[in-house]
Steps between C-alpha positions, in 0.01 A plus 500: 500500500359293778727681753367840414236662715140442376270796548125497477375771256141605421389403154365852444862627540642271242535608137564296184831535333442669164874434419434126511670346199192301406251778457627679191442194275122541592498872404503646853699826557609699802158667488309183546233500788479233770196370321690474172775297674252258677316445172826401318625281785158330517466440131865414405678380813273239668397718801171309515682186621668695783162644599359153537805378690508793740123485554536135597832496688568856600816703400821306529686733743832322470546651151467876574460771228814698423438874529697800402428849625518727188355846467315474831321168390542149596559326177471126487797401281437124560148356562272711274289200400438416869434849582241518212334177627461646847357831373247308285395298808466803722321716243174361354477797253842388340367142475179635336689710246699184408185300471664249727333247727681549830455282809353679794719551806412469864543816711805344662658402174452842355667661804807283458551624151483879574874498588757298313863392595764717334876527478645851436771507234628745234436393138873452455542275805214284389661449165688179565205326657250603233749425222560141616121442551379648177781490248681180605233328701154336450289808540262563204655802339502544120833537328411859420434579863825333597689705241352831633604395861855436386515825306364704794753361736779553251409857398352639827754354738804487268542122555690304235316228335764251601455596865118468475550160355732392800260646748216287392696193414458510127764281333336486154528863390130546524541850643721604209257351238199664647672842526624480143155412367340796672777729369425381146128574545567844649751580230249399224244735662744792521583447128122497427518167316280321755231583759374263768158674469492413126560119543249269330396307803411635850743279675863608479700195440837638615642149540486459122761777465741432779497133411543575136793728564697202640484342138806556289309587184264751653764678704733516188205635298467816722874510569435439880777599734616248762276468808810583717499857368211620720441749209170692497527501120598137406405538131740697272327808338560349151273206592197716564301353210578149604388580850176629368443180298584277802246683718238473223558133462493449871201717596327618184338840461138616536574819311651296204231238537782230518483211730826357637663194338595369844201314645684279744869477608512145381546457212468853367801655667734233367344541148547879511856453619560276191322731269699825586822302458419408135485771231236332283269410775535845658411661171181287482396593849544861425283467193222356709554118487371310798772427750453120440556550124812715553642256752456223248717699256774527766532131553751276309315333203644160604325528844173605333525217261574242765205619718255500200603145400462373854167677541373346168601159629307542827188629317512204262538251786195662676296474181599139447400412859151648439450347151288204599259704721500847343523451128148498340603411153509859376647527139622855579702382799633202287620749237671702783680193617608439140649843487683450828634176362640668187651774695658252739643294216643811337654619823653162578652477150657837514638426852625153384687652208669750737576228758650247251555649160458228231317264737134418518475290815220604722593570864203473728497527890408181687205667671 
């Protein structure tokens, strides 16, 4: 990109890219105004930090905006945040509308911002650079924005997912996973079993879905086709109801007044993966049991028993260490300790009989 000709272009001649993959997750459409775009970029994409940086040090002219001429307009397909920062600095009314405290510029500093360095490219030609920077690089794009970018390149320019992955140096099948996740969401909406506008929370946690689809239990639950298929309908028609359930558990529904069961990816995605792989725990979740309760049912009883026993030991050790300083002589607590002692004796005797039938020798850990 550095060898291409950099052309100064007036800020007033530059237009925000309404096809930007990040904007739809914030509710912006092709009919959004410049003010709408600046407001979203300011509130959700850290434009304020760019304003402060540009006000203090000027515009970094060795990283030009990438501009495509489309429909008689100069569309900034890379650099919308920087363009927004400059427009805020140059227009006090915009800053006032944002209720933003903007540094004042000298007359000279203001004049240097009226034209910005640009490189002219078609949207298709810019794809490889943008893909590496935003899909496989360090830029702050959400997984949903990345998936939309991948889908746009794939569908609009007829580029295979494998080729997109090669172009941006993706060796971890990130491109394929992002695309498949978006296809699942779009299929669910076409089938009218899910609506992004009906989700419980304002933030769309797309990463919950595309990560969860990589788990064997969740993918089997909805009959998900392999990511190599590049199929726009990766869920078989007969799995429509399971797809509805999965979206409800992932995102909830305002209309049904149902919050999602997935709060955080760790540990909830793993728990859901185990639950949908077990008939009894799945039935419990469907009947309204909490995910943690249903997950407990999916686990081997031997594992639950061992964990409960070790947890009891840790708690008793903690109580014993506090005995001299924390126990106030309460009779009620003494009776509780007695109950614990009886339970512990009963538990030990039962375990001892199973360990050594016919023997009564106590086996106690050294510690």
